[in-house]
Backbone as ProteinMPNN parsed JSONL, in Angstrom:
{"seq_chain_A": "MAESAYVDPSAHVIGDVVIGEHSSVWPNVSIRGDVNYIRIGQETSIQDNSVLHVDHQTYPCVVGNRVTVGHAVVLHGCEVADGVLIGIGAIVLNGAKIGAGAVVGAGALVTEGMEVPPNAVVMGTPAKIRREVTPAEQARFKENCDWYVMLARIYKGQES", "coords_chain_A": {"N_chain_A": [[10.595, 5.55, -18.04], [7.439, 6.437, -19.246], [6.931, 8.757, -21.882], [4.605, 10.27, -21.767], [3.963, 10.29, -19.111], [3.641, 11.991, -15.948], [5.882, 13.31, -13.652], [6.304, 14.838, -10.682], [8.583, 17.507, -9.945], [9.561, 17.426, -7.296], [9.422, 14.812, -6.536], [11.028, 11.646, -5.894], [12.516, 9.284, -7.823], [14.093, 6.34, -8.151], [16.377, 3.791, -9.303], [15.373, 0.569, -10.586], [12.785, 1.227, -12.162], [9.681, 1.419, -13.783], [7.367, 3.495, -15.298], [4.137, 3.793, -16.447], [2.26, 4.825, -19.43], [0.647, 7.97, -19.347], [0.495, 8.036, -16.594], [0.845, 9.336, -13.217], [2.958, 10.964, -10.861], [3.057, 12.464, -7.882], [3.736, 15.44, -5.762], [6.541, 15.067, -3.566], [6.701, 12.283, -3.496], [8.231, 9.101, -2.99], [9.834, 6.737, -4.84], [11.406, 3.856, -4.78], [13.212, 1.773, -6.43], [15.538, 0.398, -5.778], [16.73, -2.001, -4.847], [15.255, -4.014, -5.913], [12.704, -4.463, -8.417], [10.283, -1.981, -9.563], [7.117, -1.613, -10.948], [4.827, 0.385, -12.58], [1.658, 0.75, -13.838], [-0.408, 1.931, -16.604], [-2.077, 5.116, -16.66], [-2.209, 5.512, -13.92], [-2.248, 6.956, -10.676], [0.024, 8.185, -8.337], [-0.128, 9.534, -5.39], [0.607, 12.535, -3.453], [3.298, 12.441, -1.119], [3.502, 9.67, -0.894], [5.049, 6.397, -0.568], [6.82, 4.02, -2.353], [8.351, 0.967, -2.213], [10.628, -1.843, -2.094], [11.322, -5.337, -1.38], [14.49, -6.683, -0.908], [15.083, -9.346, -1.572], [12.838, -10.964, -2.276], [10.388, -9.627, -2.921], [9.202, -7.599, -5.346], [7.617, -4.484, -6.332], [4.563, -4.106, -7.762], [2.29, -2.298, -9.571], [-0.836, -1.948, -10.996], [-2.778, -0.962, -13.943], [-4.654, 2.09, -14.115], [-4.873, 2.637, -11.376], [-5.488, 4.173, -8.265], [-3.495, 5.633, -5.972], [-3.695, 6.853, -2.946], [-2.971, 9.843, -0.95], [0.019, 9.843, 1.002], [0.444, 7.049, 1.195], [1.866, 3.82, 1.828], [3.389, 1.468, -0.102], [4.796, -1.569, -0.038], [6.755, -3.899, -1.438], [4.63, -5.309, -2.758], [1.704, -6.452, -4.665], [-0.521, -4.812, -6.75], [-3.475, -4.92, -8.365], [-5.232, -4.048, -11.461], [-7.316, -1.102, -11.54], [-7.643, -0.548, -8.825], [-8.287, 1.163, -5.728], [-6.374, 2.761, -3.384], [-6.674, 3.925, -0.253], [-6.142, 7.069, 1.506], [-3.228, 7.24, 3.448], [-2.977, 4.485, 3.824], [-1.321, 1.3, 4.363], [0.45, -1.178, 2.71], [1.858, -4.265, 2.873], [4.813, -6.432, 2.381], [4.46, -9.03, -0.014], [1.708, -8.945, -0.076], [-1.344, -9.06, -1.949], [-3.461, -7.261, -3.924], [-6.579, -7.519, -5.259], [-8.128, -6.993, -8.516], [-10.007, -4.023, -8.943], [-10.503, -3.684, -6.251], [-10.798, -2.038, -3.01], [-8.78, -0.417, -0.701], [-9.228, 0.78, 2.361], [-8.9, 4.101, 3.803], [-6.115, 4.579, 5.893], [-5.844, 1.875, 6.434], [-4.193, -1.22, 7.305], [-2.699, -3.487, 5.446], [-1.655, -6.576, 5.926], [1.418, -8.512, 5.808], [1.563, -10.738, 3.112], [-1.217, -10.957, 2.81], [-4.123, -11.632, 0.864], [-6.266, -9.868, -1.048], [-9.45, -10.179, -2.327], [-10.75, -9.652, -5.712], [-12.645, -6.661, -6.203], [-13.262, -6.335, -3.52], [-13.787, -4.578, -0.435], [-11.553, -3.486, 1.898], [-10.813, -2.694, 5.262], [-9.4, -1.181, 8.202], [-7.136, -2.038, 10.965], [-5.53, -4.753, 11.85], [-6.185, -4.981, 8.276], [-9.419, -5.986, 7.228], [-11.793, -7.848, 5.317], [-14.659, -6.156, 4.402], [-16.886, -5.739, 2.725], [-18.319, -5.701, -0.633], [-17.309, -3.686, -3.436], [-19.48, -1.159, -4.591], [-21.518, -0.584, -7.572], [-21.906, 2.202, -7.924], [-19.741, 3.259, -6.517], [-17.645, 2.213, -8.062], [-18.044, 3.658, -10.435], [-17.535, 6.263, -9.521], [-14.824, 6.025, -8.819], [-13.709, 5.566, -11.311], [-14.174, 8.049, -12.533], [-12.545, 9.625, -10.87], [-10.027, 8.592, -11.495], [-9.882, 9.293, -14.226], [-9.872, 12.065, -13.899], [-7.364, 12.514, -12.659], [-5.656, 11.704, -14.736], [-6.208, 13.71, -16.616], [-5.427, 15.962, -15.091], [-2.686, 15.483, -14.793], [-1.871, 15.805, -17.439], [-2.337, 18.525, -17.738], [-0.469, 19.567, -15.891], [1.852, 18.755, -17.171], [1.69, 20.411, -19.289], [0.329, 19.677, -21.582], [-2.274, 20.13, -22.259], [-4.881, 22.537, -21.727]], "CA_chain_A": [[9.358, 6.27, -17.784], [6.739, 6.822, -20.47], [7.008, 10.191, -22.172], [3.35, 10.926, -21.393], [3.806, 10.284, -17.649], [4.038, 13.201, -15.227], [6.545, 13.115, -12.365], [6.557, 16.136, -10.07], [10.018, 17.724, -9.69], [9.948, 17.115, -5.915], [9.377, 13.359, -6.331], [12.294, 10.927, -6.062], [12.34, 7.999, -8.487], [15.437, 5.798, -8.354], [16.535, 2.362, -9.504], [14.7, -0.155, -11.657], [11.391, 1.682, -12.081], [8.981, 1.709, -15.034], [6.11, 4.22, -15.076], [3.382, 3.646, -17.681], [1.67, 5.944, -20.162], [-0.36, 8.839, -18.722], [0.486, 7.91, -15.138], [1.315, 10.553, -12.554], [3.647, 10.841, -9.581], [2.802, 13.802, -7.359], [4.801, 15.99, -4.916], [7.19, 14.408, -2.429], [6.615, 10.824, -3.549], [9.494, 8.369, -3.08], [9.708, 5.437, -5.504], [12.768, 3.323, -4.668], [13.481, 0.462, -7.007], [16.99, 0.302, -5.634], [17.204, -3.368, -4.62], [14.347, -4.878, -6.658], [12.054, -3.601, -9.404], [8.948, -1.415, -9.373], [6.405, -1.401, -12.206], [3.584, 1.139, -12.415], [0.939, 0.651, -15.098], [-0.904, 3.105, -17.31], [-3.159, 5.932, -16.088], [-2.177, 5.305, -12.471], [-1.751, 8.127, -9.946], [0.688, 7.971, -7.056], [-0.364, 10.875, -4.857], [1.562, 13.227, -2.594], [3.914, 11.868, 0.083], [3.471, 8.206, -0.856], [6.326, 5.695, -0.674], [6.818, 2.686, -2.954], [9.663, 0.356, -2.019], [10.696, -3.262, -2.417], [12.15, -6.2, -0.551], [15.655, -6.978, -1.741], [15.216, -10.743, -1.968], [11.667, -11.688, -2.763], [9.18, -8.901, -3.283], [9.179, -6.328, -6.061], [6.355, -3.764, -6.163], [3.902, -4.024, -9.064], [1.03, -1.561, -9.484], [-1.487, -2.109, -12.289], [-3.331, 0.154, -14.702], [-5.8, 2.829, -13.584], [-4.868, 2.515, -9.917], [-5.348, 5.414, -7.508], [-2.768, 5.479, -4.714], [-3.986, 8.1, -2.237], [-1.893, 10.574, -0.289], [0.744, 9.259, 2.138], [0.317, 5.592, 1.207], [3.09, 3.034, 1.722], [3.294, 0.18, -0.792], [6.113, -2.182, 0.154], [6.899, -5.269, -1.917], [3.286, -5.875, -2.922], [1.1, -6.423, -5.992], [-1.802, -4.112, -6.782], [-4.04, -5.181, -9.691], [-5.868, -2.936, -12.168], [-8.545, -0.487, -11.064], [-7.703, -0.531, -7.356], [-8.154, 2.423, -5.0], [-5.709, 2.64, -2.088], [-7.063, 5.134, 0.464], [-5.143, 7.927, 2.145], [-2.535, 6.741, 4.624], [-2.964, 3.023, 3.945], [-0.032, 0.617, 4.279], [0.33, -2.516, 2.133], [3.172, -4.839, 3.164], [5.424, -7.458, 1.529], [3.746, -10.224, -0.415], [0.258, -8.738, -0.165], [-1.875, -8.966, -3.311], [-4.754, -6.577, -3.929], [-7.263, -7.933, -6.478], [-8.662, -5.971, -9.417], [-11.202, -3.298, -8.54], [-10.664, -3.647, -4.791], [-10.555, -0.787, -2.298], [-8.134, -0.478, 0.604], [-9.709, 1.984, 3.029], [-7.943, 5.048, 4.382], [-5.499, 4.173, 7.146], [-5.823, 0.421, 6.626], [-2.921, -1.935, 7.291], [-2.787, -4.784, 4.777], [-0.499, -7.274, 6.489], [2.277, -9.292, 4.927], [1.006, -11.935, 2.502], [-2.681, -10.953, 2.693], [-4.667, -11.576, -0.488], [-7.562, -9.198, -1.078], [-10.134, -10.602, -3.546], [-11.234, -8.59, -6.594], [-13.842, -5.89, -5.844], [-13.498, -6.317, -2.073], [-13.413, -3.394, 0.339], [-10.907, -3.855, 3.156], [-10.59, -1.562, 6.158], [-8.979, -1.492, 9.557], [-5.764, -2.378, 11.319], [-5.191, -5.126, 10.479], [-7.292, -4.89, 7.319], [-10.35, -7.108, 7.112], [-12.769, -7.664, 4.244], [-15.914, -5.644, 4.971], [-17.996, -5.85, 1.773], [-17.895, -5.533, -2.023], [-17.428, -2.351, -4.023], [-20.763, -0.973, -5.273], [-21.401, 0.013, -8.905], [-21.765, 3.662, -7.798], [-18.346, 3.516, -6.138], [-16.814, 1.943, -9.236], [-18.188, 4.802, -11.348], [-16.833, 7.4, -8.922], [-13.384, 5.773, -8.903], [-13.34, 5.771, -12.715], [-14.116, 9.508, -12.725], [-11.357, 10.113, -10.171], [-8.874, 8.194, -12.298], [-9.899, 10.162, -15.412], [-9.494, 13.401, -13.442], [-5.914, 12.566, -12.46], [-5.021, 11.654, -16.061], [-6.328, 15.055, -17.168], [-4.619, 16.87, -14.289], [-1.282, 15.246, -15.15], [-1.645, 16.444, -18.748], [-2.253, 19.97, -17.495], [0.824, 19.828, -15.256], [2.888, 18.58, -18.194], [1.5, 21.416, -20.33], [-0.173, 19.046, -22.793], [-3.578, 20.725, -22.574], [-5.256, 23.519, -20.704]], "C_chain_A": [[8.734, 6.653, -19.119], [6.794, 8.336, -20.65], [5.754, 10.936, -21.722], [3.126, 10.97, -19.88], [4.253, 11.623, -17.073], [4.672, 12.794, -13.906], [6.883, 14.493, -11.824], [8.051, 16.293, -9.769], [10.465, 17.389, -8.266], [9.922, 15.614, -5.607], [10.765, 12.76, -6.554], [11.989, 9.551, -6.636], [13.736, 7.463, -8.78], [15.382, 4.295, -8.586], [15.74, 1.835, -10.674], [13.194, 0.106, -11.569], [10.869, 1.937, -13.486], [7.652, 2.352, -14.668], [5.382, 4.281, -16.408], [2.81, 4.939, -18.238], [0.596, 6.648, -19.329], [-0.504, 8.629, -17.213], [1.059, 9.174, -14.521], [1.889, 10.227, -11.183], [3.699, 12.249, -9.009], [3.851, 14.229, -6.324], [5.23, 15.083, -3.759], [7.012, 12.898, -2.366], [8.029, 10.253, -3.62], [9.223, 6.997, -3.681], [11.123, 4.869, -5.608], [12.841, 1.891, -5.173], [14.961, 0.153, -6.927], [17.499, -1.127, -5.477], [16.286, -4.43, -5.229], [13.56, -3.941, -7.566], [10.676, -3.114, -8.957], [8.36, -1.175, -10.752], [5.078, -0.715, -11.888], [2.913, 1.176, -13.776], [0.511, 1.988, -15.667], [-2.033, 3.785, -16.537], [-3.316, 5.709, -14.584], [-1.655, 6.565, -11.807], [-1.187, 7.694, -8.598], [0.709, 9.342, -6.388], [0.634, 11.273, -3.772], [1.987, 12.421, -1.365], [3.836, 10.35, 0.193], [4.873, 7.634, -1.03], [6.077, 4.326, -1.297], [8.226, 2.139, -2.818], [9.513, -1.147, -2.182], [11.463, -4.017, -1.34], [13.3, -6.693, -1.419], [15.739, -8.419, -2.209], [14.011, -11.274, -2.728], [10.593, -10.832, -3.408], [9.459, -7.604, -4.024], [7.868, -5.615, -5.722], [5.757, -3.564, -7.549], [2.528, -3.399, -8.867], [0.417, -1.552, -10.879], [-1.908, -0.816, -12.956], [-4.52, 0.767, -13.962], [-5.984, 2.598, -12.075], [-4.751, 3.914, -9.327], [-4.692, 5.077, -6.178], [-2.893, 6.812, -3.997], [-2.769, 8.695, -1.558], [-1.303, 9.767, 0.87], [0.526, 7.755, 2.309], [1.713, 4.975, 1.194], [2.745, 1.714, 1.036], [4.678, -0.445, -0.721], [6.09, -3.634, -0.316], [5.59, -5.984, -2.142], [2.85, -5.82, -4.38], [-0.283, -5.793, -5.888], [-2.341, -4.248, -8.199], [-4.723, -3.934, -10.253], [-7.105, -2.424, -11.432], [-8.716, -0.414, -9.564], [-7.633, 0.906, -6.847], [-7.51, 2.112, -3.655], [-5.943, 3.955, -1.361], [-5.909, 5.824, 1.169], [-4.56, 7.241, 3.384], [-2.519, 5.237, 4.812], [-1.541, 2.489, 3.808], [-0.293, -0.795, 3.764], [1.727, -3.141, 2.167], [3.573, -5.969, 2.212], [4.505, -8.64, 1.255], [2.243, -10.092, -0.468], [-0.135, -8.599, -1.629], [-3.271, -8.369, -3.222], [-5.413, -6.866, -5.272], [-7.878, -6.774, -7.24], [-9.94, -5.354, -8.864], [-11.425, -3.193, -7.047], [-10.393, -2.246, -4.25], [-9.889, -1.116, -0.969], [-8.472, 0.838, 1.287], [-8.595, 2.83, 3.613], [-7.429, 4.523, 5.716], [-5.412, 2.681, 7.388], [-4.396, -0.111, 6.624], [-3.163, -3.313, 6.688], [-1.509, -5.531, 5.14], [0.216, -8.128, 5.443], [1.558, -10.547, 4.439], [-0.505, -11.971, 2.356], [-3.086, -10.882, 1.223], [-6.08, -11.015, -0.418], [-8.249, -9.593, -2.382], [-10.532, -9.411, -4.426], [-12.528, -7.978, -6.056], [-14.192, -5.913, -4.356], [-13.117, -4.956, -1.507], [-12.803, -3.9, 1.637], [-10.634, -2.593, 3.952], [-10.042, -2.088, 7.471], [-7.517, -1.848, 9.686], [-5.804, -3.539, 12.294], [-6.431, -5.09, 9.58], [-8.109, -6.179, 7.31], [-11.335, -6.793, 5.987], [-14.094, -7.274, 4.877], [-17.112, -5.871, 4.057], [-17.421, -5.799, 0.367], [-18.092, -4.089, -2.457], [-18.767, -2.269, -4.757], [-20.543, -0.413, -6.682], [-21.233, 1.538, -8.858], [-20.334, 4.037, -7.418], [-17.415, 3.288, -7.318], [-16.867, 3.105, -10.22], [-17.437, 6.021, -10.821], [-15.318, 7.228, -9.021], [-12.889, 5.953, -10.338], [-13.217, 7.261, -13.012], [-12.872, 10.094, -12.069], [-10.09, 9.795, -10.965], [-8.768, 9.077, -13.542], [-9.449, 11.575, -15.052], [-7.98, 13.505, -13.288], [-5.147, 12.452, -13.775], [-5.055, 13.042, -16.69], [-5.431, 16.041, -16.416], [-3.129, 16.712, -14.61], [-0.949, 15.882, -16.497], [-1.52, 17.955, -18.596], [-0.895, 20.315, -16.893], [1.979, 19.669, -16.24], [2.779, 19.622, -19.3], [0.98, 20.853, -21.634], [-1.567, 19.512, -23.178], [-3.923, 21.699, -21.467], [-6.708, 23.392, -20.333]], "O_chain_A": [[9.423, 7.137, -20.018], [6.712, 9.092, -19.682], [5.83, 12.103, -21.338], [2.191, 11.623, -19.418], [5.12, 12.299, -17.626], [4.089, 12.034, -13.134], [7.656, 15.232, -12.432], [8.711, 15.328, -9.384], [11.641, 17.095, -8.051], [10.353, 15.196, -4.533], [11.572, 13.302, -7.308], [11.291, 8.749, -6.014], [14.48, 8.055, -9.562], [14.465, 3.614, -8.127], [15.464, 2.556, -11.633], [12.439, -0.675, -10.99], [11.531, 2.594, -14.289], [6.903, 1.832, -13.842], [5.937, 4.763, -17.396], [2.868, 5.994, -17.608], [-0.244, 6.007, -18.697], [-1.518, 9.007, -16.627], [1.681, 9.985, -15.207], [1.399, 9.361, -10.457], [4.323, 13.133, -9.596], [4.766, 13.459, -6.033], [4.419, 14.442, -3.091], [7.157, 12.299, -1.3], [8.915, 10.845, -4.235], [8.481, 6.194, -3.115], [11.933, 5.332, -6.411], [12.57, 0.936, -4.445], [15.564, -0.303, -7.899], [18.6, -1.435, -5.933], [16.532, -5.625, -5.067], [13.739, -2.726, -7.485], [10.008, -3.72, -8.119], [9.016, -0.606, -11.624], [4.311, -1.173, -11.041], [3.526, 1.588, -14.762], [1.004, 3.041, -15.263], [-2.828, 3.135, -15.858], [-4.428, 5.718, -14.055], [-0.72, 7.186, -12.311], [-1.812, 6.956, -7.837], [1.484, 10.213, -6.783], [1.391, 10.45, -3.257], [1.167, 11.814, -0.676], [4.078, 9.799, 1.267], [5.766, 8.291, -1.566], [5.229, 3.566, -0.829], [9.188, 2.772, -3.254], [8.411, -1.657, -2.382], [12.153, -3.428, -0.508], [13.079, -7.083, -2.565], [16.431, -8.685, -3.191], [14.17, -11.97, -3.731], [9.946, -11.275, -4.358], [9.896, -6.622, -3.424], [7.094, -6.108, -4.901], [6.368, -2.93, -8.409], [1.707, -3.901, -8.098], [1.087, -1.185, -11.845], [-1.463, 0.272, -12.59], [-5.281, 0.076, -13.285], [-7.095, 2.395, -11.585], [-3.998, 4.745, -9.835], [-5.247, 4.338, -5.364], [-2.265, 7.794, -4.394], [-1.679, 8.125, -1.588], [-2.023, 9.102, 1.615], [0.436, 7.255, 3.43], [2.639, 5.544, 0.615], [1.92, 0.942, 1.526], [5.632, 0.093, -1.283], [5.483, -4.493, 0.323], [5.445, -7.145, -1.76], [3.524, -5.227, -5.223], [-1.103, -6.184, -5.057], [-1.729, -3.745, -9.142], [-4.781, -2.895, -9.595], [-7.836, -3.184, -10.796], [-9.833, -0.234, -9.078], [-6.995, 1.76, -7.462], [-8.026, 1.306, -2.881], [-5.462, 4.997, -1.806], [-4.849, 5.24, 1.394], [-5.286, 6.738, 4.242], [-2.089, 4.755, 5.86], [-0.673, 3.134, 3.219], [-1.135, -1.518, 4.297], [2.663, -2.615, 1.566], [2.793, -6.399, 1.363], [3.863, -9.177, 2.158], [1.558, -11.034, -0.866], [0.632, -8.091, -2.446], [-4.147, -8.898, -2.537], [-4.873, -6.501, -6.316], [-8.119, -5.706, -6.678], [-10.832, -6.053, -8.383], [-12.448, -2.66, -6.617], [-9.837, -1.39, -4.938], [-10.356, -1.969, -0.214], [-8.045, 1.899, 0.833], [-7.497, 2.345, 3.882], [-8.205, 4.079, 6.562], [-4.95, 2.257, 8.448], [-3.503, 0.478, 6.014], [-3.749, -4.19, 7.322], [-0.417, -5.16, 4.709], [-0.307, -8.416, 4.366], [1.017, -11.318, 5.231], [-1.034, -12.944, 1.818], [-2.471, -10.165, 0.434], [-6.971, -11.608, 0.189], [-7.687, -9.366, -3.453], [-10.639, -8.287, -3.934], [-13.389, -8.679, -5.526], [-15.304, -5.548, -3.977], [-12.238, -4.273, -2.032], [-13.437, -4.642, 2.386], [-10.271, -1.556, 3.395], [-10.192, -3.262, 7.81], [-6.772, -1.949, 8.711], [-6.089, -3.328, 13.473], [-7.565, -5.159, 10.054], [-7.577, -7.287, 7.375], [-11.667, -5.634, 5.738], [-14.596, -7.958, 5.768], [-18.214, -6.157, 4.525], [-16.206, -5.847, 0.18], [-18.931, -3.369, -1.916], [-19.146, -3.203, -5.464], [-19.493, 0.169, -6.956], [-20.497, 2.102, -9.668], [-19.782, 5.01, -7.931], [-16.5, 4.077, -7.552], [-15.84, 3.492, -10.778], [-16.779, 6.728, -11.585], [-14.605, 8.197, -9.282], [-11.778, 6.435, -10.557], [-12.267, 7.69, -13.666], [-12.217, 10.962, -12.645], [-9.195, 10.631, -11.086], [-7.683, 9.555, -13.872], [-8.725, 12.21, -15.819], [-7.377, 14.48, -13.738], [-4.081, 13.053, -13.911], [-4.052, 13.504, -17.235], [-4.754, 16.861, -17.035], [-2.4, 17.702, -14.688], [0.137, 16.435, -16.673], [-0.69, 18.585, -19.252], [-0.242, 21.257, -17.341], [2.978, 20.382, -16.144], [3.662, 19.718, -20.153], [1.158, 21.464, -22.687], [-1.994, 19.306, -24.314], [-3.319, 21.677, -20.395], [-7.197, 24.14, -19.486]]}, "name": "protein", "num_of_chains": 1, "seq": "MAESAYVDPSAHVIGDVVIGEHSSVWPNVSIRGDVNYIRIGQETSIQDNSVLHVDHQTYPCVVGNRVTVGHAVVLHGCEVADGVLIGIGAIVLNGAKIGAGAVVGAGALVTEGMEVPPNAVVMGTPAKIRREVTPAEQARFKENCDWYVMLARIYKGQES"}
């Protein structure tokens, strides 16, 4: 784990897990790299009650830089590229790949092996591509990511 990363004391991080610089893991998160590896990039936030796990044979879990993983998300054996927003309560299953800058809507179910193109917005159960991310949304997501980087520094006592 990077020294600059924040991991809440109530979070559980076990196994082969790497957490990048200035990333944050919030209360009650479970990150289980017990039977395969998990990689979390820089300036990424894994919010409260989320679960990251892996498939023991084929699918690690790889999360890119500047990703926002909303509250109570499940990421299982999937790949999430840079700049993605995963909405509250979404589930992303084995072998799914979420392209850079994409959005997975709150409560969506990204089924096994689904490939979400860059900058796509997917919603629903099962998730379907609805449209592209707008420039205004991209700006808002950047601000949200910056906010969580700052908040993690505050929690670590690195600034006030």
